[in-house]
N, C-alpha and C positions, 0 to 999 in steps of 0.2 A: 368539785375535783380540782379546779385550779387553785382554790384556797388551800386545800389540803397539801397540794404539791409545793406551793410556795412557803407555807408556814413550817412544814416539817422537813423539806428536802432542799430548800434554796440555800446556796452557799453564802448568799448575802441577804439576810432577812430584812435589813433596813430598806431594801429596794422593793420588797414584795408588795407593799401597799400601793406604791406608785404604779407598778406593773399591772396590778389588778384593776386599778382605776382606769388605766388606758384600755385594757381588754374589755371592761364593762361598757365603756363609751363607744367602742368600735365593734361590739359584738354583732349588732344588726348588720353593719356594713360587711363584716366578714362572711356572713351567711350569703349575702347577695353576691359578693365578688367571687367567692370560691365555693360554689355549691358542691356538697358531698354526695356522691352516689348518682349524679347526672340527672336528678329529678327536674331541675329547672331547665336544663338544656333540652331535655326531651319535650317538655311542654312548649318551649320556644320553637322547637323544630316543627311540632304539630301545628302551632299557630301559623307559621310561615307557609306550611303545606296547604292549610285551608285557604290562606290568602291567594296562593298561586292557582288553586282550583277555581276560585271565584273569578280570577283573571283569564281562565281558559288555557293556562300554560301546561298543566299536567293534571292527570286524574279525571279528565272529563271526556266522555265518549264523543261529544260533539265537537271537540277541538283537537283532534288527533294530529292535524297538520299545521298547527300553529307553533311558532318557534318558542323554545324555552328561553326565558330571559337569563342571560349569563353576565357575570361580572366582567367588566372591562379590565383587562390586564394592562398594567403600566409597563411599557417597554423598558428593558434594561439599558442603561447607558453603557456606551463602549468604554471599556477600561483602558487607562493609559498609564504609562510609566514616565516619571519625571526623573531624569538623570541630573543630580545636583553636584556642584563642585565640591571637592574634598576640603578645600581651605576657605574659599570665599563664601560658600553657602548659597551662592546664586545659581540660577538655572543656566546650565551650559547648553543643553539641547533637549528637545522633546521628541520622544519616540513613541509612536502609536503602535501597539501590538494588538493584532486581531485575536480576540478570545472567542473562538467558535464554540457553540454548545455541542454536546455529544450527539444530539439529534441531527444537526446540520454540519457535521464534521467534514470539512473539505479535503482533509489529508487522507489519501487512499491507503488502506492497509489490506493486504491480500488476506481474505477470509474465505473459508469454505462456502459459506452461505451466499457469497457474492459471485462465485465462479459460475460461468455458463459456457455452454458449447460455443466454440469459435474464439474465445479469449486466447491471447497469446502471452506466454510467460517464459522467463529465463530460468533454466534449471541446471543442476549439476548431477551427473551420473553417480549414483550412490552405491548401487549393487547391481550385479548382472547374474542371471542364471542362463540356462540353455535356451529358453524361449521367451523370456521377459526380462525387463530391467526396471529398477526403482530409481526414480528421479527426485532429488531433493529440491523443493521449491521454497520460496520465501515464507515467513511466518510459521516455520516448523511443519509445513505441509509436505506430503509425499505423493507422488503420482506414479502410475504404472504404465509402461509402454510394452505392448505385446510385439512379437516378432513380425506380425502381419502389418503393423502400423509404424514400423521403425524406418522404412525407406521405400521409395518408388522403385528402386533397383534391387533385384533379387539375386544374390550370389549363389554359386553352386552349393556351398555348404551353408545351410540355414541354421546358424547358431548365433546367439546374441553377441558373443565375443567377436564375431566378424564385423559387427556394426558399431559397437560402443566400447569405450574404455573408461574405467572408473576414474573419476576426477574431471572428465571433459565437461565443458559448459555447452549446453545445447538450447536451441530455441524450440519451444514446444507449443502445440495447439491443444487446447482442452477439447477432447473428443466427447467425453460424457462425465457427468457428476451424479453420484447416487449414494445412498446409504446401504450398507451391507446388513445382513440379518441380525448381526450383533450390535448394530447401531453405529459402527465406525464408518467414517467417510471413505469413499472410494473415488479416486480421480483417475480417469483413463486418458492417456495422452497420445498424440500422434507426432511423429518426427518426419513424416513424408513431406518433401519439398512442395508437392502439388497441393497439399492441404495447408501447410504453414504459410505459403506464399499466395494463397488463393485471392487475396485482396490486392495483389500487385499486378502491374502490367509492364510491358517493355519500356514505357515512358518513365516509369518510376526508378529505373535502374540507371544511375548516373555515375560518372567518375567520382571516386571518393566515398561512395556509399558502401555499406556493409550488406552482404547477401548471405543467404542460407541455402545450402544445396546438398545433394547426395552424390558421392563419387560414382560415376557411371562406368568408367573404364580406365585402365592404365595404358598409356601410349609410350612411345620411345622417349619423348622429352617432357612428359608430365601427365596430368590427369584430366579427363573430360568430366565436367561436373554438371549434373542435371539440376536446373533451377526450378523445375516444376511449373514454369509459365509457358504453356504451349510447347513448342519445340526449341525454346531458347536454352542455350547451354553456355557454360563458361569453360575456360582453359586455365588450369593451374600448373605452371611450369615448375620443374624441379628447382630451378634457380630462384623461384619466389617462395620457397619454403625455408623456414629458419635453419634447419639442420638436415644433413643427408640422412641421418638415422631416422628422423621423423618422416622424410619423404618416402622411405621404404616401408613405413608402418601403416600407411593408409590402406584400408580394405575396400573392396567393391561394395557399394551400398552405404558406406559410412557417412553420417551427417557431418558437415563442416561449416564454420563461419569463415568468410573471406572478404577481402576488400577489392572493389572494382578499380581497374587502372585505365579504362577507356570508356567511351560513350556509345558504343554500338556493338551489336552481336557479330561474331562470338566475343563475349566479354573476357578480357584478360583479368585474371584474379591473382591476388597475392596473399600469403599467410606469413610474411616476414613480421617479426615481432615489432620492429621499428614502425612499420606501417599500421599494424593493428592497434598500437598504442596512441595513434594520432586520432583526434576526434573528427567527425564530419564537419567540414567548414562551409561546404556549398553543395548544391545539387539536390537538396531535399525539396521535392516538389509538393508533396501532400502528406497528410497525416498517415497515409498507408505506408509511408517509408519509415515511420517511427516504430520500428520493430524491436522486440526484446533482443538485447545483445549489442545494439548500436551505441557507439561511444560518441558523446556530444559535449559541448560546452554550455553551461547553464549560468544564469544570473538569478540571484535571490530577489524575489519581488516582495514577499511578505514573510514575516516570522509568525507562525501560528502556535497555538498552545501545545501541539503535539507533532510538529514538523515544519517543513518549509514549503512555500509556494514558489516555483521557479519557472523561468522561461528559457527557451532555446531557439536558435536560428530565426526563422521567419515569424516569431511570435507564438510558437506552440507553447502551451502551458501545461504544467504537471506538478506533482508534489513529491516530497521526500519525507518518509516517516522517520521517527527518532532512531529506529534500529538501523537505519542506513545512512547515518551521518558520517562525516569523515573520522570522527573519534567518538568514544563512548559518551553519551549524553550525561552531563552533570546538571545540578539544579539551576545553574546560570548559563546553560548551553546557548540560549538565544542571543546573549551579548556578542558572541563571535560572529553573528550574521547581521547585526544591526549597524546603522550608520551609513552615510553616503558612500564611503570608500568600499565597504563590504557589498553594497548593492550593485556597484559597477564592476566588481571583481568577477572574472570568469573562472568557473570551477569545472573540472572534469566530472562527468556523470555517465553512468551506463543505464540504459532503459531495461527495466526488469518486468514490466507488465504493460500491455496495451489492449484496450477494448475497442475493436473496430466499429462498434455501434455508437457508443457514447463518446469515443475519442479520448477516454481517460488514459493518462500516461503516468506511470510511477517510475521514479529514478532512484538510483543508488549512488551515493558518494563514497561508499566504503572502498578503500584501496584494494582489498583482495578481490573484489568483483570488477573494479575498473581494469585491473591488470591481469585478470583471469589467473590468479594464483591457485595452485593445486591445493586441494583440501587435505585434511589430516588423514592419518592412517586408519581411522575408524570407518572411512569409506572403503569398502572392500568388496570382493566378489562373494557371491552367496555360495 
């Protein structure tokens, strides 16, 4: 067949004889090196299997509990990047970038399968109906809060519009996670201060900290706010609210974020924008205070393959995924966070997730979350 092919179809006949001689010399080797149909591989596999049986590794009823011999895996070397000079060609600096595998990925990304009861997340009110509301969470997830779990304080008129406003940022507790009959995920949330703040005590509330509570009542000079920690409450003066129109719009039972102005109960609270835009600089005593919605200053510790590892205040560690960077991630996004100057720079970040059990913390550097900017008109009432 080879002779027929080369003598009748070869574009260069004068080369045919040389080619055929090479093929004839290596014909035996080709069959050994590239077996067709898997015949030799199958025989080799059977031979190895018989050898293992004789060693008692597999296939022997008398050696069921002996370990199977496995090949030793060579550990992968840590990848590095060398930054070279543009003109001199010499090394200017050496930056080691941690390349984590998908299995041991340290950058936390909010996923449905990872959510459990008791986790705390930051959300935005997306839609409201008469007796329930839809809360938009990170990673395109949505949660549902029923009117029974929206507040510890029950107003006279039990309608969701008396509690929530579309576009408001709220701290939520995961009440339950399940799959519906059609297979779609269902995340039920709670906005009750007594449940959201269940891991806090009075010693955790310090001047400069952010707190979450429900409006209990309206008084002559401000609002009484239930913090859900025993009988502890806060007072929000009309003078400490950004605008007079907003001070008149709070409803009984409505959940709010506020900043603490003193160190003892009753706690004085403020919702002035200038105060809310300032990060927590002191007073954070434990990880229980690292609640979603808290604004902090972070430093970049490591650049990872899909985000950042950062630290804040007293050494608390957390991560920032690519979707929550300051700007849209480009192919060379990591260069903006590398180098000694970048590692010492303080950046504003807001906590968007906290797991009280594992102490995992996820931050966002996105400006619209840091400054609580209102969402687009697609967020509407149902």
